[in-house]
PDBQT receptor file of N, H, CA, C and O in Angstrom, charges set to zero:
ATOM      1  N   MET A   1     -13.281   8.581  13.555  1.00  0.00    +0.000 N 
ATOM      2  CA  MET A   1     -11.898   8.584  12.525  1.00  0.00    +0.000 C 
ATOM      3  C   MET A   1     -12.903   7.031  12.069  1.00  0.00    +0.000 C 
ATOM      4  O   MET A   1     -13.708   6.359  12.714  1.00  0.00    +0.000 OA
ATOM      5  N   ALA A   2     -12.177   6.895  10.174  1.00  0.00    +0.000 N 
ATOM      6  H   ALA A   2     -11.524   7.441   9.650  1.00  0.00    +0.000 HD
ATOM      7  CA  ALA A   2     -12.364   7.225   9.046  1.00  0.00    +0.000 C 
ATOM      8  C   ALA A   2     -12.587   5.231   8.934  1.00  0.00    +0.000 C 
ATOM      9  O   ALA A   2     -12.323   4.623   9.972  1.00  0.00    +0.000 OA
ATOM     10  N   VAL A   3     -12.800   4.845   8.363  1.00  0.00    +0.000 N 
ATOM     11  H   VAL A   3     -13.013   5.339   7.520  1.00  0.00    +0.000 HD
ATOM     12  CA  VAL A   3     -12.532   3.182   8.154  1.00  0.00    +0.000 C 
ATOM     13  C   VAL A   3     -12.784   2.807   6.777  1.00  0.00    +0.000 C 
ATOM     14  O   VAL A   3     -13.977   2.772   6.476  1.00  0.00    +0.000 OA
ATOM     15  N   TYR A   4     -11.798   2.464   5.702  1.00  0.00    +0.000 N 
ATOM     16  H   TYR A   4     -10.829   2.492   5.947  1.00  0.00    +0.000 HD
ATOM     17  CA  TYR A   4     -11.939   1.528   4.520  1.00  0.00    +0.000 C 
ATOM     18  C   TYR A   4     -11.059   0.605   4.271  1.00  0.00    +0.000 C 
ATOM     19  O   TYR A   4      -9.884   0.426   4.591  1.00  0.00    +0.000 OA
ATOM     20  N   PRO A   5     -12.248  -0.254   3.301  1.00  0.00    +0.000 N 
ATOM     21  CA  PRO A   5     -11.939  -1.091   3.168  1.00  0.00    +0.000 C 
ATOM     22  C   PRO A   5     -10.430  -1.672   2.605  1.00  0.00    +0.000 C 
ATOM     23  O   PRO A   5     -10.124  -0.930   1.671  1.00  0.00    +0.000 OA
ATOM     24  N   THR A   6      -9.247  -2.823   2.825  1.00  0.00    +0.000 N 
ATOM     25  H   THR A   6      -9.496  -3.425   3.583  1.00  0.00    +0.000 HD
ATOM     26  CA  THR A   6      -8.292  -3.161   2.746  1.00  0.00    +0.000 C 
ATOM     27  C   THR A   6      -8.472  -2.278   0.997  1.00  0.00    +0.000 C 
ATOM     28  O   THR A   6      -7.989  -1.231   0.564  1.00  0.00    +0.000 OA
ATOM     29  N   SER A   7      -9.398  -3.321   0.383  1.00  0.00    +0.000 N 
ATOM     30  H   SER A   7      -9.791  -4.171   0.735  1.00  0.00    +0.000 HD
ATOM     31  CA  SER A   7      -9.336  -3.366  -0.830  1.00  0.00    +0.000 C 
ATOM     32  C   SER A   7      -9.041  -1.930  -1.535  1.00  0.00    +0.000 C 
ATOM     33  O   SER A   7      -8.253  -1.994  -2.478  1.00  0.00    +0.000 OA
ATOM     34  N   LYS A   8      -9.496  -0.800  -1.257  1.00  0.00    +0.000 N 
ATOM     35  H   LYS A   8     -10.137  -0.749  -0.491  1.00  0.00    +0.000 HD
ATOM     36  CA  LYS A   8      -9.926   0.112  -1.398  1.00  0.00    +0.000 C 
ATOM     37  C   LYS A   8      -8.159   0.700  -1.008  1.00  0.00    +0.000 C 
ATOM     38  O   LYS A   8      -7.427   0.656  -1.996  1.00  0.00    +0.000 OA
ATOM     39  N   PHE A   9      -7.694   1.054  -0.106  1.00  0.00    +0.000 N 
ATOM     40  H   PHE A   9      -8.289   1.090   0.698  1.00  0.00    +0.000 HD
ATOM     41  CA  PHE A   9      -6.670   1.951  -0.082  1.00  0.00    +0.000 C 
ATOM     42  C   PHE A   9      -5.342   0.451  -1.057  1.00  0.00    +0.000 C 
ATOM     43  O   PHE A   9      -4.262   1.040  -1.095  1.00  0.00    +0.000 OA
ATOM     44  N   ILE A  10      -5.246  -0.214  -1.359  1.00  0.00    +0.000 N 
ATOM     45  H   ILE A  10      -6.123  -0.693  -1.328  1.00  0.00    +0.000 HD
ATOM     46  CA  ILE A  10      -4.274  -0.775  -2.131  1.00  0.00    +0.000 C 
ATOM     47  C   ILE A  10      -4.999   0.139  -3.350  1.00  0.00    +0.000 C 
ATOM     48  O   ILE A  10      -4.521   1.189  -3.779  1.00  0.00    +0.000 OA
ATOM     49  N   THR A  11      -5.968  -0.338  -3.711  1.00  0.00    +0.000 N 
ATOM     50  H   THR A  11      -6.357  -1.191  -3.362  1.00  0.00    +0.000 HD
ATOM     51  CA  THR A  11      -6.887   0.388  -5.804  1.00  0.00    +0.000 C 
ATOM     52  C   THR A  11      -6.061   1.764  -5.477  1.00  0.00    +0.000 C 
ATOM     53  O   THR A  11      -5.662   2.315  -6.502  1.00  0.00    +0.000 OA
ATOM     54  N   ALA A  12      -5.677   2.525  -4.080  1.00  0.00    +0.000 N 
ATOM     55  H   ALA A  12      -6.002   2.078  -3.247  1.00  0.00    +0.000 HD
ATOM     56  CA  ALA A  12      -5.855   3.971  -3.764  1.00  0.00    +0.000 C 
ATOM     57  C   ALA A  12      -3.832   4.446  -3.953  1.00  0.00    +0.000 C 
ATOM     58  O   ALA A  12      -3.286   5.385  -4.532  1.00  0.00    +0.000 OA
ATOM     59  N   ILE A  13      -3.477   3.708  -3.450  1.00  0.00    +0.000 N 
ATOM     60  H   ILE A  13      -3.920   2.945  -2.979  1.00  0.00    +0.000 HD
ATOM     61  CA  ILE A  13      -2.051   3.639  -3.668  1.00  0.00    +0.000 C 
ATOM     62  C   ILE A  13      -1.380   3.557  -4.658  1.00  0.00    +0.000 C 
ATOM     63  O   ILE A  13      -0.439   4.280  -4.984  1.00  0.00    +0.000 OA
ATOM     64  N   LYS A  14      -1.863   2.585  -5.254  1.00  0.00    +0.000 N 
ATOM     65  H   LYS A  14      -2.628   1.997  -4.989  1.00  0.00    +0.000 HD
ATOM     66  CA  LYS A  14      -0.729   1.395  -6.680  1.00  0.00    +0.000 C 
ATOM     67  C   LYS A  14      -1.363   3.301  -7.593  1.00  0.00    +0.000 C 
ATOM     68  O   LYS A  14      -0.583   4.240  -7.748  1.00  0.00    +0.000 OA
ATOM     69  N   ARG A  15      -2.198   3.317  -7.825  1.00  0.00    +0.000 N 
ATOM     70  H   ARG A  15      -2.832   2.553  -7.699  1.00  0.00    +0.000 HD
ATOM     71  CA  ARG A  15      -2.943   4.781  -8.273  1.00  0.00    +0.000 C 
ATOM     72  C   ARG A  15      -1.502   5.711  -8.273  1.00  0.00    +0.000 C 
ATOM     73  O   ARG A  15      -0.798   5.872  -9.270  1.00  0.00    +0.000 OA
ATOM     74  N   LYS A  16      -1.271   6.204  -7.103  1.00  0.00    +0.000 N 
ATOM     75  H   LYS A  16      -1.843   6.073  -6.293  1.00  0.00    +0.000 HD
ATOM     76  CA  LYS A  16      -0.742   6.643  -6.854  1.00  0.00    +0.000 C 
ATOM     77  C   LYS A  16       0.828   7.298  -6.750  1.00  0.00    +0.000 C 
ATOM     78  O   LYS A  16       1.407   8.331  -6.412  1.00  0.00    +0.000 OA
ATOM     79  N   GLY A  17       1.141   5.665  -7.397  1.00  0.00    +0.000 N 
ATOM     80  H   GLY A  17       0.671   4.826  -7.672  1.00  0.00    +0.000 HD
ATOM     81  CA  GLY A  17       2.679   4.976  -7.549  1.00  0.00    +0.000 C 
ATOM     82  C   GLY A  17       3.046   3.807  -6.606  1.00  0.00    +0.000 C 
ATOM     83  O   GLY A  17       4.177   3.419  -6.900  1.00  0.00    +0.000 OA
ATOM     84  N   PHE A  18       2.644   3.268  -5.827  1.00  0.00    +0.000 N 
ATOM     85  H   PHE A  18       1.726   3.583  -5.588  1.00  0.00    +0.000 HD
ATOM     86  CA  PHE A  18       3.235   2.704  -5.087  1.00  0.00    +0.000 C 
ATOM     87  C   PHE A  18       3.193   1.118  -6.321  1.00  0.00    +0.000 C 
ATOM     88  O   PHE A  18       2.517   1.002  -7.343  1.00  0.00    +0.000 OA
ATOM     89  N   VAL A  19       4.342  -0.064  -5.601  1.00  0.00    +0.000 N 
ATOM     90  H   VAL A  19       4.891   0.030  -4.771  1.00  0.00    +0.000 HD
ATOM     91  CA  VAL A  19       4.100  -1.552  -5.940  1.00  0.00    +0.000 C 
ATOM     92  C   VAL A  19       4.381  -1.961  -5.083  1.00  0.00    +0.000 C 
ATOM     93  O   VAL A  19       5.230  -1.732  -4.222  1.00  0.00    +0.000 OA
ATOM     94  N   PRO A  20       3.485  -2.797  -5.292  1.00  0.00    +0.000 N 
ATOM     95  CA  PRO A  20       3.877  -4.375  -4.340  1.00  0.00    +0.000 C 
ATOM     96  C   PRO A  20       4.863  -5.889  -4.722  1.00  0.00    +0.000 C 
ATOM     97  O   PRO A  20       5.176  -6.753  -5.540  1.00  0.00    +0.000 OA
ATOM     98  N   ASP A  21       5.014  -5.261  -3.221  1.00  0.00    +0.000 N 
ATOM     99  H   ASP A  21       4.760  -4.559  -2.556  1.00  0.00    +0.000 HD
ATOM    100  CA  ASP A  21       6.100  -6.216  -2.719  1.00  0.00    +0.000 C 
ATOM    101  C   ASP A  21       6.037  -7.359  -2.376  1.00  0.00    +0.000 C 
ATOM    102  O   ASP A  21       5.839  -7.162  -1.177  1.00  0.00    +0.000 OA
ATOM    103  N   LYS A  22       6.051  -8.443  -2.485  1.00  0.00    +0.000 N 
ATOM    104  H   LYS A  22       6.212  -8.603  -3.459  1.00  0.00    +0.000 HD
ATOM    105  CA  LYS A  22       5.576  -9.216  -2.071  1.00  0.00    +0.000 C 
ATOM    106  C   LYS A  22       6.528 -10.051  -0.240  1.00  0.00    +0.000 C 
ATOM    107  O   LYS A  22       7.170 -11.034  -0.607  1.00  0.00    +0.000 OA
ATOM    108  N   THR A  23       6.625  -9.915   0.798  1.00  0.00    +0.000 N 
ATOM    109  H   THR A  23       6.103  -9.116   1.097  1.00  0.00    +0.000 HD
ATOM    110  CA  THR A  23       7.338 -10.202   1.795  1.00  0.00    +0.000 C 
ATOM    111  C   THR A  23       6.612 -11.052   2.635  1.00  0.00    +0.000 C 
ATOM    112  O   THR A  23       5.922 -11.883   2.045  1.00  0.00    +0.000 OA
ATOM    113  N   HIS A  24       6.569 -11.070   4.552  1.00  0.00    +0.000 N 
ATOM    114  H   HIS A  24       7.129 -10.394   5.031  1.00  0.00    +0.000 HD
ATOM    115  CA  HIS A  24       5.660 -11.479   5.081  1.00  0.00    +0.000 C 
ATOM    116  C   HIS A  24       4.520 -10.610   4.821  1.00  0.00    +0.000 C 
ATOM    117  O   HIS A  24       3.496 -11.226   4.528  1.00  0.00    +0.000 OA
ATOM    118  N   HIS A  25       4.426  -9.325   4.851  1.00  0.00    +0.000 N 
ATOM    119  H   HIS A  25       5.258  -8.824   5.089  1.00  0.00    +0.000 HD
ATOM    120  CA  HIS A  25       3.269  -8.472   4.778  1.00  0.00    +0.000 C 
ATOM    121  C   HIS A  25       3.498  -8.157   3.508  1.00  0.00    +0.000 C 
ATOM    122  O   HIS A  25       4.511  -8.722   3.095  1.00  0.00    +0.000 OA
ATOM    123  N   THR A  26       2.812  -7.284   2.479  1.00  0.00    +0.000 N 
ATOM    124  H   THR A  26       1.989  -6.826   2.814  1.00  0.00    +0.000 HD
ATOM    125  CA  THR A  26       2.604  -6.879   1.264  1.00  0.00    +0.000 C 
ATOM    126  C   THR A  26       3.290  -5.267   1.440  1.00  0.00    +0.000 C 
ATOM    127  O   THR A  26       2.681  -4.282   1.856  1.00  0.00    +0.000 OA
ATOM    128  N   MET A  27       4.080  -5.297   1.196  1.00  0.00    +0.000 N 
ATOM    129  H   MET A  27       4.575  -6.098   0.858  1.00  0.00    +0.000 HD
ATOM    130  CA  MET A  27       4.699  -3.613   1.063  1.00  0.00    +0.000 C 
ATOM    131  C   MET A  27       4.756  -3.232  -0.127  1.00  0.00    +0.000 C 
ATOM    132  O   MET A  27       4.945  -4.065  -1.013  1.00  0.00    +0.000 OA
ATOM    133  N   PHE A  28       4.621  -2.023  -0.390  1.00  0.00    +0.000 N 
ATOM    134  H   PHE A  28       4.467  -1.346   0.330  1.00  0.00    +0.000 HD
ATOM    135  CA  PHE A  28       4.402  -0.962  -1.017  1.00  0.00    +0.000 C 
ATOM    136  C   PHE A  28       5.704   0.363  -0.920  1.00  0.00    +0.000 C 
ATOM    137  O   PHE A  28       6.225   0.829   0.093  1.00  0.00    +0.000 OA
ATOM    138  N   TRP A  29       5.948   0.707  -2.352  1.00  0.00    +0.000 N 
ATOM    139  H   TRP A  29       5.525   0.329  -3.175  1.00  0.00    +0.000 HD
ATOM    140  CA  TRP A  29       7.031   1.006  -2.513  1.00  0.00    +0.000 C 
ATOM    141  C   TRP A  29       6.852   2.256  -3.170  1.00  0.00    +0.000 C 
ATOM    142  O   TRP A  29       6.332   2.169  -4.282  1.00  0.00    +0.000 OA
ATOM    143  N   TYR A  30       7.069   3.090  -2.879  1.00  0.00    +0.000 N 
ATOM    144  H   TYR A  30       7.491   3.161  -1.975  1.00  0.00    +0.000 HD
ATOM    145  CA  TYR A  30       6.726   4.507  -4.255  1.00  0.00    +0.000 C 
ATOM    146  C   TYR A  30       7.726   4.942  -5.132  1.00  0.00    +0.000 C 
ATOM    147  O   TYR A  30       8.815   5.340  -4.721  1.00  0.00    +0.000 OA
ATOM    148  N   TYR A  31       7.350   4.877  -6.596  1.00  0.00    +0.000 N 
ATOM    149  H   TYR A  31       6.465   4.553  -6.930  1.00  0.00    +0.000 HD
ATOM    150  CA  TYR A  31       8.240   4.998  -7.340  1.00  0.00    +0.000 C 
ATOM    151  C   TYR A  31       8.108   6.057  -8.182  1.00  0.00    +0.000 C 
ATOM    152  O   TYR A  31       7.033   6.070  -8.781  1.00  0.00    +0.000 OA
ATOM    153  N   LEU A  32       8.832   6.919  -8.414  1.00  0.00    +0.000 N 
ATOM    154  H   LEU A  32       9.706   6.909  -7.927  1.00  0.00    +0.000 HD
ATOM    155  CA  LEU A  32       9.242   7.886  -8.690  1.00  0.00    +0.000 C 
ATOM    156  C   LEU A  32      10.136   8.701 -10.051  1.00  0.00    +0.000 C 
ATOM    157  O   LEU A  32      11.329   8.819  -9.771  1.00  0.00    +0.000 OA
ATOM    158  N   ASP A  33       9.884   9.077 -10.979  1.00  0.00    +0.000 N 
ATOM    159  H   ASP A  33       8.915   8.981 -11.206  1.00  0.00    +0.000 HD
ATOM    160  CA  ASP A  33      10.504   8.774 -12.228  1.00  0.00    +0.000 C 
ATOM    161  C   ASP A  33      10.826   7.442 -12.504  1.00  0.00    +0.000 C 
ATOM    162  O   ASP A  33      12.003   7.387 -12.862  1.00  0.00    +0.000 OA
ATOM    163  N   GLY A  34      10.314   6.401 -12.492  1.00  0.00    +0.000 N 
ATOM    164  H   GLY A  34       9.359   6.446 -12.201  1.00  0.00    +0.000 HD
ATOM    165  CA  GLY A  34      11.070   4.495 -12.493  1.00  0.00    +0.000 C 
ATOM    166  C   GLY A  34      12.057   4.394 -11.610  1.00  0.00    +0.000 C 
ATOM    167  O   GLY A  34      12.873   3.474 -11.552  1.00  0.00    +0.000 OA
ATOM    168  N   LYS A  35      11.968   5.743 -10.614  1.00  0.00    +0.000 N 
ATOM    169  H   LYS A  35      11.305   6.491 -10.661  1.00  0.00    +0.000 HD
ATOM    170  CA  LYS A  35      12.517   4.667  -9.730  1.00  0.00    +0.000 C 
ATOM    171  C   LYS A  35      12.260   4.558  -8.067  1.00  0.00    +0.000 C 
ATOM    172  O   LYS A  35      11.400   5.307  -7.604  1.00  0.00    +0.000 OA
ATOM    173  N   LYS A  36      12.755   3.933  -7.436  1.00  0.00    +0.000 N 
ATOM    174  H   LYS A  36      13.454   3.324  -7.812  1.00  0.00    +0.000 HD
ATOM    175  CA  LYS A  36      12.106   2.785  -6.096  1.00  0.00    +0.000 C 
ATOM    176  C   LYS A  36      12.933   4.333  -5.151  1.00  0.00    +0.000 C 
ATOM    177  O   LYS A  36      14.098   4.668  -4.932  1.00  0.00    +0.000 OA
ATOM    178  N   THR A  37      11.591   4.905  -4.824  1.00  0.00    +0.000 N 
ATOM    179  H   THR A  37      10.645   4.633  -5.002  1.00  0.00    +0.000 HD
ATOM    180  CA  THR A  37      12.425   5.802  -3.891  1.00  0.00    +0.000 C 
ATOM    181  C   THR A  37      12.103   5.090  -2.362  1.00  0.00    +0.000 C 
ATOM    182  O   THR A  37      11.202   4.269  -2.187  1.00  0.00    +0.000 OA
ATOM    183  N   SER A  38      13.178   5.657  -1.127  1.00  0.00    +0.000 N 
ATOM    184  H   SER A  38      13.911   6.323  -1.268  1.00  0.00    +0.000 HD
ATOM    185  CA  SER A  38      12.717   5.137   0.712  1.00  0.00    +0.000 C 
ATOM    186  C   SER A  38      11.135   5.399   1.078  1.00  0.00    +0.000 C 
ATOM    187  O   SER A  38      10.763   5.484   2.249  1.00  0.00    +0.000 OA
ATOM    188  N   VAL A  39      10.092   5.538  -0.230  1.00  0.00    +0.000 N 
ATOM    189  H   VAL A  39      10.394   5.469  -1.181  1.00  0.00    +0.000 HD
ATOM    190  CA  VAL A  39       8.988   5.843   1.040  1.00  0.00    +0.000 C 
ATOM    191  C   VAL A  39       8.317   4.679   0.547  1.00  0.00    +0.000 C 
ATOM    192  O   VAL A  39       8.147   4.352  -0.628  1.00  0.00    +0.000 OA
ATOM    193  N   ARG A  40       7.905   4.007   1.750  1.00  0.00    +0.000 N 
ATOM    194  H   ARG A  40       8.043   4.273   2.704  1.00  0.00    +0.000 HD
ATOM    195  CA  ARG A  40       7.186   2.719   1.995  1.00  0.00    +0.000 C 
ATOM    196  C   ARG A  40       5.877   2.965   2.707  1.00  0.00    +0.000 C 
ATOM    197  O   ARG A  40       5.774   4.006   3.356  1.00  0.00    +0.000 OA
ATOM    198  N   THR A  41       4.881   2.130   2.656  1.00  0.00    +0.000 N 
ATOM    199  H   THR A  41       4.965   1.285   2.129  1.00  0.00    +0.000 HD
ATOM    200  CA  THR A  41       3.721   1.636   3.588  1.00  0.00    +0.000 C 
ATOM    201  C   THR A  41       3.634  -0.451   2.987  1.00  0.00    +0.000 C 
ATOM    202  O   THR A  41       3.900  -0.989   1.912  1.00  0.00    +0.000 OA
ATOM    203  N   ARG A  42       3.147  -1.001   4.310  1.00  0.00    +0.000 N 
ATOM    204  H   ARG A  42       2.931  -0.564   5.183  1.00  0.00    +0.000 HD
ATOM    205  CA  ARG A  42       2.838  -2.074   4.100  1.00  0.00    +0.000 C 
ATOM    206  C   ARG A  42       1.233  -2.374   4.557  1.00  0.00    +0.000 C 
ATOM    207  O   ARG A  42       0.389  -1.608   5.021  1.00  0.00    +0.000 OA
ATOM    208  N   THR A  43       1.164  -4.096   4.166  1.00  0.00    +0.000 N 
ATOM    209  H   THR A  43       1.850  -4.718   3.790  1.00  0.00    +0.000 HD
ATOM    210  CA  THR A  43      -0.483  -4.057   4.594  1.00  0.00    +0.000 C 
ATOM    211  C   THR A  43      -0.188  -5.439   4.925  1.00  0.00    +0.000 C 
ATOM    212  O   THR A  43       0.541  -6.212   4.303  1.00  0.00    +0.000 OA
ATOM    213  N   SER A  44      -1.155  -5.745   6.479  1.00  0.00    +0.000 N 
ATOM    214  H   SER A  44      -1.747  -5.117   6.984  1.00  0.00    +0.000 HD
ATOM    215  CA  SER A  44      -1.399  -7.383   6.767  1.00  0.00    +0.000 C 
ATOM    216  C   SER A  44      -2.483  -8.166   5.760  1.00  0.00    +0.000 C 
ATOM    217  O   SER A  44      -3.493  -7.877   5.118  1.00  0.00    +0.000 OA
ATOM    218  N   HIS A  45      -1.695  -9.271   6.007  1.00  0.00    +0.000 N 
ATOM    219  H   HIS A  45      -0.875  -9.507   6.529  1.00  0.00    +0.000 HD
ATOM    220  CA  HIS A  45      -2.082 -10.583   4.472  1.00  0.00    +0.000 C 
ATOM    221  C   HIS A  45      -4.205 -10.607   4.942  1.00  0.00    +0.000 C 
ATOM    222  O   HIS A  45      -5.203 -10.871   4.271  1.00  0.00    +0.000 OA
ATOM    223  N   GLY A  46      -3.900 -10.026   6.913  1.00  0.00    +0.000 N 
ATOM    224  H   GLY A  46      -3.089  -9.811   7.458  1.00  0.00    +0.000 HD
ATOM    225  CA  GLY A  46      -5.511 -10.422   7.125  1.00  0.00    +0.000 C 
ATOM    226  C   GLY A  46      -7.129  -9.311   7.371  1.00  0.00    +0.000 C 
ATOM    227  O   GLY A  46      -8.340  -9.531   7.401  1.00  0.00    +0.000 OA
ATOM    228  N   GLU A  47      -6.073  -7.885   7.524  1.00  0.00    +0.000 N 
ATOM    229  H   GLU A  47      -5.089  -7.706   7.500  1.00  0.00    +0.000 HD
ATOM    230  CA  GLU A  47      -7.133  -6.781   7.661  1.00  0.00    +0.000 C 
ATOM    231  C   GLU A  47      -7.818  -6.803   6.029  1.00  0.00    +0.000 C 
ATOM    232  O   GLU A  47      -7.472  -6.910   4.852  1.00  0.00    +0.000 OA
ATOM    233  N   LYS A  48      -8.962  -6.630   6.838  1.00  0.00    +0.000 N 
ATOM    234  H   LYS A  48      -9.243  -6.543   7.794  1.00  0.00    +0.000 HD
ATOM    235  CA  LYS A  48     -10.477  -6.088   6.309  1.00  0.00    +0.000 C 
ATOM    236  C   LYS A  48     -10.411  -4.944   6.118  1.00  0.00    +0.000 C 
ATOM    237  O   LYS A  48     -10.731  -4.681   4.958  1.00  0.00    +0.000 OA
ATOM    238  N   GLU A  49     -10.064  -3.829   6.876  1.00  0.00    +0.000 N 
ATOM    239  H   GLU A  49      -9.805  -4.043   7.818  1.00  0.00    +0.000 HD
ATOM    240  CA  GLU A  49     -10.458  -2.471   6.420  1.00  0.00    +0.000 C 
ATOM    241  C   GLU A  49      -9.004  -2.056   7.393  1.00  0.00    +0.000 C 
ATOM    242  O   GLU A  49      -8.276  -2.680   8.166  1.00  0.00    +0.000 OA
ATOM    243  N   PHE A  50      -9.070  -0.491   6.805  1.00  0.00    +0.000 N 
ATOM    244  H   PHE A  50      -9.661   0.016   6.177  1.00  0.00    +0.000 HD
ATOM    245  CA  PHE A  50      -8.338   0.223   6.987  1.00  0.00    +0.000 C 
ATOM    246  C   PHE A  50      -9.088   1.261   8.050  1.00  0.00    +0.000 C 
ATOM    247  O   PHE A  50     -10.310   1.361   8.159  1.00  0.00    +0.000 OA
ATOM    248  N   ASN A  51      -7.994   2.095   8.895  1.00  0.00    +0.000 N 
ATOM    249  H   ASN A  51      -7.002   2.014   8.807  1.00  0.00    +0.000 HD
ATOM    250  CA  ASN A  51      -8.177   3.236   9.383  1.00  0.00    +0.000 C 
ATOM    251  C   ASN A  51      -7.285   4.336   9.536  1.00  0.00    +0.000 C 
ATOM    252  O   ASN A  51      -6.077   4.356   9.301  1.00  0.00    +0.000 OA
ATOM    253  N   ASP A  52      -7.881   5.074   9.878  1.00  0.00    +0.000 N 
ATOM    254  H   ASP A  52      -8.863   5.057  10.068  1.00  0.00    +0.000 HD
ATOM    255  CA  ASP A  52      -6.416   6.424  10.150  1.00  0.00    +0.000 C 
ATOM    256  C   ASP A  52      -5.765   6.547  11.001  1.00  0.00    +0.000 C 
ATOM    257  O   ASP A  52      -4.912   7.436  11.002  1.00  0.00    +0.000 OA
TER     258      ASP A  52
């Protein structure tokens, strides 16, 4: 199982069109052609690494 630094994960999803939205966790919403879609992911503030 691969392990990635959370900072690299965040950089990669931002490049793909995800936009952060600060809530209890950091939510990332996918925007397509300037419109918000229902596709989302999140990261916890304390997570240092991300895995598969």
